[in-house]
Residue frames relative to the residue before (quaternion, step in Angstrom):
aa qw qx qy qz dx dy dz
M 1.0000 0.0000 0.0000 0.0000 0.00 0.00 0.00
P 0.5079 -0.6694 0.4340 0.3250 3.70 -0.65 0.92
Q 0.3831 -0.7538 0.4791 0.2355 3.51 -0.86 0.86
T 0.7543 0.3554 -0.1368 0.5349 3.45 1.43 -0.58
K 0.0077 -0.8382 0.5436 0.0425 3.63 -0.63 0.69
L 0.3104 -0.7275 0.5965 0.1365 3.63 -0.87 1.14
I 0.0118 0.8526 -0.5171 0.0738 3.57 -0.44 1.29
P 0.5210 -0.6265 0.4441 0.3725 3.58 -1.08 0.52
L 0.5346 -0.5680 0.5335 0.3271 3.43 -1.28 0.29
T 0.0393 0.8187 -0.5689 0.0674 3.66 -0.76 1.14
Y 0.4273 -0.6453 0.5884 0.2339 3.34 -1.42 0.49
L 0.7881 -0.1663 0.1119 0.5820 3.67 -0.30 1.20
G 0.1110 -0.8794 0.4627 0.0126 3.54 0.93 1.08
P 0.5887 -0.5762 0.4385 0.3593 3.65 -1.29 0.46
I 0.7264 -0.4603 0.3600 0.3619 3.46 -1.46 0.46
Q 0.6038 0.5931 -0.3042 0.4371 3.55 1.03 -0.85
L 0.6666 0.4912 -0.2832 0.4839 3.59 1.03 -0.93
Y 0.6909 0.4835 -0.2721 0.4635 3.62 0.87 -1.01
A 0.6047 0.5381 -0.3620 0.4623 3.60 1.10 -0.61
H 0.6534 0.4857 -0.3183 0.4856 3.59 0.99 -0.74
I 0.6380 0.5188 -0.3489 0.4496 3.63 0.80 -0.82
L 0.7102 0.4515 -0.3015 0.4482 3.59 0.67 -1.09
N 0.7104 0.4016 -0.2712 0.5104 3.65 1.07 -0.40
S 0.6259 0.4784 -0.3349 0.5170 3.56 0.96 0.96
K 0.4811 -0.6682 0.4852 0.2943 3.59 -1.15 0.37
Q 0.7997 0.0876 0.0071 0.5940 3.48 1.14 -0.76
A 0.0972 -0.7647 0.6337 0.0647 3.68 -1.01 0.85
I 0.1734 -0.7249 0.6635 0.0655 3.59 -1.08 0.94
V 0.2203 -0.7822 0.5778 0.0755 3.42 -0.85 1.19
E 0.4528 -0.7134 0.4781 0.2396 3.51 -0.59 1.22
Q 0.1071 0.8059 -0.5815 0.0318 3.65 -0.73 0.81
H 0.6629 0.5102 -0.3226 0.4430 3.66 1.27 -0.17
A 0.4697 0.6401 -0.4529 0.4057 3.66 1.18 0.19
R 0.5639 -0.5779 0.4601 0.3692 3.50 -1.23 0.39
Y 0.5355 -0.6478 0.4574 0.2905 3.45 -1.02 0.79
Q 0.0423 -0.8223 0.5674 0.0098 3.72 -0.72 0.87
R 0.4562 -0.6742 0.5049 0.2871 3.61 -0.95 0.71
K 0.8035 0.2897 -0.2071 0.4769 3.51 -1.40 0.32
T 0.5162 0.5473 -0.4764 0.4550 3.56 0.83 1.01
Y 0.6563 -0.4865 0.3908 0.4242 3.53 -1.37 -0.01
C 0.4610 0.7391 -0.4135 0.2649 3.60 1.18 -0.34
N 0.8247 0.1121 -0.0521 0.5519 3.59 1.20 -0.56
H 0.7553 0.2385 -0.2386 0.5619 3.49 1.25 0.40
C 0.1159 -0.7430 0.6554 0.0709 3.50 -1.42 0.43
T 0.3695 -0.7178 0.5542 0.2026 3.54 -1.37 0.33
I 0.0088 0.7609 -0.6455 -0.0654 3.55 -0.81 0.85
T 0.4233 -0.6321 0.5639 0.3214 3.75 -1.24 -0.16
G 0.0537 -0.7952 0.6040 0.0043 3.33 -1.10 1.03
A 0.7730 -0.3223 0.2159 0.5019 3.67 -1.20 -0.20
N 0.7589 0.3679 -0.2187 0.4908 3.65 1.14 -0.55
G 0.7169 -0.3919 0.2674 0.5108 3.46 1.20 0.29
P 0.7722 -0.3359 0.2156 0.4944 3.65 -1.27 -0.15
L 0.0661 -0.7876 0.6126 0.0074 3.64 -1.02 0.69
K 0.3273 -0.7453 0.5689 0.1168 3.45 -0.87 1.21
L 0.0545 -0.7475 0.6572 0.0796 3.68 -0.92 0.80
T 0.0821 -0.8221 0.5634 0.0089 3.44 -0.90 1.03
V 0.3324 -0.7079 0.5814 0.2245 3.60 -0.83 1.00
P 0.2959 -0.7597 0.5278 0.2380 3.69 -0.72 0.89
V 0.2237 -0.7798 0.5697 0.1315 3.46 -0.93 0.70
A 0.5393 -0.5927 0.4648 0.3767 3.60 -1.22 0.54
K 0.6181 -0.5667 0.4111 0.3574 3.56 -1.23 0.78
A 0.3866 -0.7253 0.5237 0.2242 3.50 -0.87 1.12
G 0.5589 -0.6093 0.4290 0.3638 3.64 -1.07 0.57
D 0.7522 -0.0460 0.0491 0.6555 3.67 1.18 -0.67
D 0.6573 -0.5194 0.3880 0.3844 3.47 -1.56 0.00
K 0.5891 0.5841 -0.3768 0.4121 3.60 1.30 0.18
T 0.3693 0.7416 -0.4891 0.2728 3.62 1.22 0.04
L 0.3582 -0.7580 0.5055 0.2039 3.52 -0.85 0.97
I 0.6709 -0.5012 0.3474 0.4219 3.57 -1.16 0.57
K 0.6821 0.5168 -0.2829 0.4332 3.62 0.87 -1.07
D 0.7363 0.4115 -0.2701 0.4643 3.60 1.10 -0.32
M 0.4387 0.6928 -0.4739 0.3209 3.56 1.17 0.20
R 0.1991 -0.7694 0.5853 0.1608 3.57 -0.87 0.93
I 0.4331 -0.6722 0.5253 0.2911 3.57 -1.18 0.28
S 0.3282 -0.7487 0.5457 0.1842 3.65 -0.98 0.89
Y 0.1618 -0.7535 0.6320 0.0813 3.43 -1.02 0.95
D 0.2540 0.7721 -0.5393 0.2205 3.69 0.87 0.62
T 0.7400 0.1930 -0.1807 0.6185 3.58 1.30 -0.50
Q 0.5699 -0.6144 0.4416 0.3203 3.51 -1.33 0.26
W 0.0721 0.8840 -0.4606 0.0342 3.50 0.87 0.92
Q 0.5723 0.5648 -0.3970 0.4426 3.55 1.25 -0.51
K 0.6525 0.4965 -0.3207 0.4742 3.63 0.82 -0.81
Q 0.7068 0.4510 -0.3036 0.4526 3.59 0.86 -0.74
H 0.5970 0.5461 -0.3617 0.4631 3.55 1.13 -0.54
W 0.7246 0.4564 -0.2630 0.4443 3.42 0.68 -1.15
R 0.6206 0.5362 -0.3306 0.4669 3.58 1.08 -0.66
S 0.6713 0.5120 -0.2734 0.4609 3.49 1.00 -0.63
I 0.6524 0.4833 -0.3270 0.4836 3.53 1.27 -0.81
V 0.6795 0.4731 -0.3356 0.4492 3.57 0.95 -0.78
A 0.6277 0.5303 -0.3479 0.4514 3.63 1.07 -0.46
A 0.6596 0.5013 -0.2792 0.4854 3.49 1.18 -0.64
Y 0.8457 0.2397 -0.0612 0.4729 3.62 0.69 -1.04
N 0.3307 0.7910 -0.4499 0.2500 3.62 1.24 0.02
S 0.7156 0.4376 -0.1565 0.5215 3.44 1.23 -0.89
S 0.5173 0.6627 -0.4091 0.3548 3.58 1.29 -0.23
P 0.6474 -0.5763 0.3207 0.3819 3.62 -1.08 0.51
F 0.8202 0.2639 -0.1284 0.4911 3.61 0.92 -0.78
F 0.3445 0.7600 -0.5049 0.2208 3.68 1.17 0.21
E 0.6809 0.4958 -0.3091 0.4416 3.57 0.72 -0.84
Y 0.6286 0.5392 -0.3425 0.4436 3.58 1.06 -0.85
Y 0.7928 0.3023 -0.1591 0.5048 3.75 0.88 -0.82
A 0.5054 0.7330 -0.4059 0.2062 3.62 0.88 -0.56
D 0.6680 0.5635 -0.2849 0.3937 3.56 1.07 -1.03
D 0.6351 0.5391 -0.3198 0.4513 3.46 1.23 -0.54
F 0.6632 0.4535 -0.3144 0.5056 3.64 1.22 -0.27
V 0.4849 0.6988 -0.4339 0.2970 3.64 1.01 -0.51
P 0.6739 0.5639 -0.3217 0.3528 3.63 0.67 -0.92
F 0.6430 0.5342 -0.2838 0.4697 3.48 1.22 -0.70
Y 0.6897 0.3746 -0.2785 0.5536 3.65 1.27 -0.21
E 0.6593 0.4745 -0.3473 0.4687 3.57 1.03 0.34
K 0.7497 0.3889 -0.2014 0.4962 3.66 1.04 -0.89
K 0.3937 -0.7056 0.5300 0.2574 3.62 -0.84 0.70
I 0.0645 -0.8148 0.5762 -0.0039 3.46 -0.48 1.20
K 0.4751 -0.7527 0.3714 0.2642 3.64 -0.50 1.25
Y 0.8435 0.1965 -0.1105 0.4875 3.52 0.76 -0.94
L 0.6380 -0.5700 0.3918 0.3385 3.49 -1.15 0.81
I 0.7086 0.4731 -0.2844 0.4394 3.57 0.87 -0.99
D 0.6160 0.5491 -0.3413 0.4501 3.56 1.18 -0.38
L 0.5953 0.5231 -0.3128 0.5236 3.57 1.21 -0.70
N 0.7097 0.4651 -0.2870 0.4446 3.66 0.53 -1.13
M 0.6948 0.4965 -0.2818 0.4375 3.62 0.87 -0.93
G 0.5850 0.5786 -0.3214 0.4688 3.47 1.32 -0.69
L 0.6708 0.4942 -0.2544 0.4909 3.45 0.96 -1.18
M 0.6206 0.5435 -0.3355 0.4547 3.69 0.89 -0.78
N 0.6923 0.4758 -0.2637 0.4742 3.61 0.66 -1.13
T 0.6022 0.5349 -0.3389 0.4862 3.76 1.18 -0.65
L 0.6291 0.5740 -0.2469 0.4624 3.43 1.04 -0.89
F 0.6031 0.5222 -0.2767 0.5358 3.50 1.16 -1.08
D 0.7056 0.4759 -0.2906 0.4374 3.65 0.72 -0.93
E 0.6517 0.4977 -0.3138 0.4787 3.57 0.99 -0.74
L 0.7011 0.4636 -0.2641 0.4731 3.64 1.07 -0.69
E 0.2577 -0.7878 0.4880 0.2736 3.51 1.56 -0.36
V 0.3933 0.6724 -0.5194 0.3512 3.56 0.66 1.14
D 0.3059 -0.7433 0.5741 0.1560 3.46 -1.10 0.84
I 0.2822 0.7594 -0.5444 0.2174 3.65 0.18 1.01
E 0.3566 -0.7422 0.5279 0.2081 3.40 -1.11 0.93
A 0.0458 -0.8059 0.5902 -0.0064 3.57 -0.70 1.21
S 0.0179 0.8290 -0.5533 0.0793 3.44 -0.38 1.15
L 0.4984 -0.6850 0.4650 0.2573 3.40 -1.28 0.68
S 0.5592 -0.6589 0.3701 0.3409 3.59 -0.89 0.92
E 0.4015 -0.7541 0.4776 0.2050 3.66 -1.00 0.67
Q 0.7707 -0.0011 -0.0311 0.6364 3.41 1.42 0.04
Y 0.5441 -0.5701 0.4534 0.4163 3.69 -1.17 -0.14
Y 0.2071 -0.7813 0.5803 0.0996 3.59 -0.59 1.13
D 0.1719 -0.6979 0.6822 0.1342 3.53 -1.06 1.11
E 0.7858 0.2029 -0.1516 0.5643 3.80 0.81 -0.53
L 0.1491 -0.7957 0.5816 0.0799 3.60 -1.05 0.72
A 0.6342 -0.5397 0.4147 0.3668 3.36 -1.33 0.39
E 0.6280 -0.5511 0.3488 0.4246 3.74 -1.01 0.71
D 0.7344 0.4322 -0.2808 0.4416 3.75 0.86 -0.75
T 0.6781 0.4728 -0.3470 0.4430 3.59 1.16 0.28
L 0.3061 -0.7590 0.5632 0.1142 3.59 -0.92 1.14
D 0.2655 -0.7617 0.5761 0.1320 3.52 -0.75 1.15
L 0.0220 -0.8325 0.5529 -0.0259 3.51 -0.68 1.18
R 0.2544 0.8285 -0.4553 0.2038 3.38 1.46 0.33
R 0.7835 0.2996 -0.1355 0.5272 3.58 0.85 -0.92
A 0.5974 0.5780 -0.3709 0.4141 3.59 1.11 -0.33
I 0.7127 0.3099 -0.2424 0.5808 3.62 0.97 -0.59
H 0.3222 0.6879 -0.5659 0.3206 3.54 -0.17 1.43
P 0.5983 -0.5988 0.3887 0.3639 3.61 -1.14 0.79
K 0.6585 0.5216 -0.2695 0.4707 3.59 1.24 -0.70
V 0.6866 0.4378 -0.2788 0.5091 3.65 1.14 -0.40
K 0.3829 -0.7246 0.5252 0.2292 3.60 -0.79 0.94
P 0.5454 -0.6129 0.4506 0.3520 3.55 -0.97 0.82
T 0.6180 0.5989 -0.3422 0.3772 3.59 1.04 -0.68
N 0.5971 0.5952 -0.3039 0.4438 3.44 1.43 -0.22
D 0.5783 0.5281 -0.3124 0.5376 3.38 1.59 -0.28
L 0.2735 -0.7825 0.5444 0.1282 3.70 -0.22 1.35
G 0.6506 0.5169 -0.3398 0.4406 3.73 1.13 -0.21
Y 0.7114 0.4432 -0.1784 0.5154 3.56 1.35 -0.35
Q 0.0163 0.7882 -0.6152 -0.0081 3.54 -1.09 0.66
T 0.4395 -0.7228 0.4731 0.2460 3.56 -0.91 1.02
I 0.1358 -0.7563 0.6363 0.0683 3.56 -0.91 0.98
E 0.3313 -0.7878 0.4831 0.1906 3.51 -0.65 1.05
Y 0.0498 -0.8002 0.5975 0.0172 3.54 -0.93 0.45
R 0.5793 -0.5857 0.3996 0.4021 3.74 -1.03 0.42
Q 0.1769 -0.7944 0.5731 0.0962 3.57 -0.59 1.14
V 0.7016 -0.4757 0.2836 0.4484 3.78 -1.23 0.43
F 0.7966 0.3095 -0.1159 0.5062 3.56 0.78 -1.00
A 0.1608 0.8693 -0.4481 0.1332 3.55 1.10 0.75
E 0.6730 0.5189 -0.2650 0.4556 3.35 1.36 -0.79
K 0.6533 0.4799 -0.2935 0.5068 3.63 1.46 -0.28
Y 0.8449 0.1237 -0.0026 0.5203 3.50 0.87 -1.05
P 0.5370 -0.6146 0.4406 0.3739 3.53 -1.18 0.42
F 0.7193 -0.4716 0.2781 0.4276 3.56 -1.21 0.37
V 0.1639 -0.7713 0.6001 0.1344 3.52 -0.80 0.87
P 0.2947 -0.8024 0.4963 0.1515 3.70 -0.60 1.05
N 0.8735 0.1972 -0.1322 0.4249 3.52 -1.22 0.48
L 0.2199 0.7699 -0.5465 0.2454 3.44 0.93 0.93
S 0.6963 -0.4031 0.3349 0.4904 3.67 -1.15 -0.12
V 0.5727 -0.6190 0.3888 0.3710 3.49 -0.95 0.97
I 0.5942 0.5396 -0.4510 0.3903 3.78 0.86 -0.32
D 0.5033 0.6089 -0.4571 0.4087 3.70 1.03 -0.14
L 0.6847 0.4653 -0.2415 0.5063 3.52 1.03 -1.01
L 0.6398 0.5395 -0.3339 0.4338 3.55 0.79 -0.89
F 0.7301 0.4364 -0.2252 0.4753 3.53 0.71 -1.22
S 0.6837 0.4608 -0.3168 0.4689 3.69 1.09 -0.43
K 0.8303 0.2647 -0.1080 0.4785 3.49 0.88 -0.94
G 0.3027 -0.7861 0.4903 0.2235 3.64 1.16 -0.21
P 0.8686 -0.0249 0.0229 0.4943 3.61 -0.78 -0.98
E 0.5827 0.5824 -0.3751 0.4249 3.50 1.23 -0.50
T 0.4447 0.7314 -0.4325 0.2832 3.54 1.25 -0.39
Y 0.6376 0.5616 -0.3020 0.4324 3.51 1.06 -1.03
D 0.7177 0.4661 -0.2722 0.4399 3.55 0.87 -0.90
I 0.6367 0.4890 -0.3423 0.4881 3.52 1.05 -0.58
L 0.6432 0.5031 -0.3531 0.4566 3.58 0.81 -0.68
E 0.6461 0.5051 -0.3033 0.4852 3.64 0.92 -0.97
A 0.7473 0.4106 -0.2764 0.4433 3.61 0.76 -0.64
S 0.5774 0.6388 -0.3588 0.3604 3.62 1.33 -0.13
I 0.6479 0.4769 -0.2956 0.5152 3.50 1.51 -0.31
L 0.3671 -0.7684 0.4980 0.1638 3.51 -0.69 1.26
């Protein structure tokens, strides 16, 4: 199994991503690629009373299509922070572990953070703390066309348009979701869906998800 994994920058990334991170010694977060819309870079999917719900962080309009991920600024023209937190609370307030973890996420929905990369890395490090894992997650120093043999490139494999079933190194492990009585299991939601639902068991599920 590769010891290092090159991963995309994500906003409250999917379970598949965190399963790969947990099963590695080092994660390198891509920051020198060009920013692209409709990726996990600025959106995640949770599940609510009406089914899956996409949460999108609005970004300031880029000057051109060559803007790098590391330079993307967050837009505060709308009250997206209040909207996101309200949606998260509505979705998970009744989950077994929401109250245990919620306070650690609140600051990200109160303070205005300038750059998308700072928001996402802050949330990632918070998730590492919740999972009590000691993993080195660093930002890429350049754009890599070629990688060392012991590095797995996941930049394109973890994408909203790529089914996790295409990832031969990953398997979906079902768990009881908040609205299990209303809807069938929804795979590969934001990792917070798993965290708020299973708490300390999240670590074991992520670890077992990598083949």
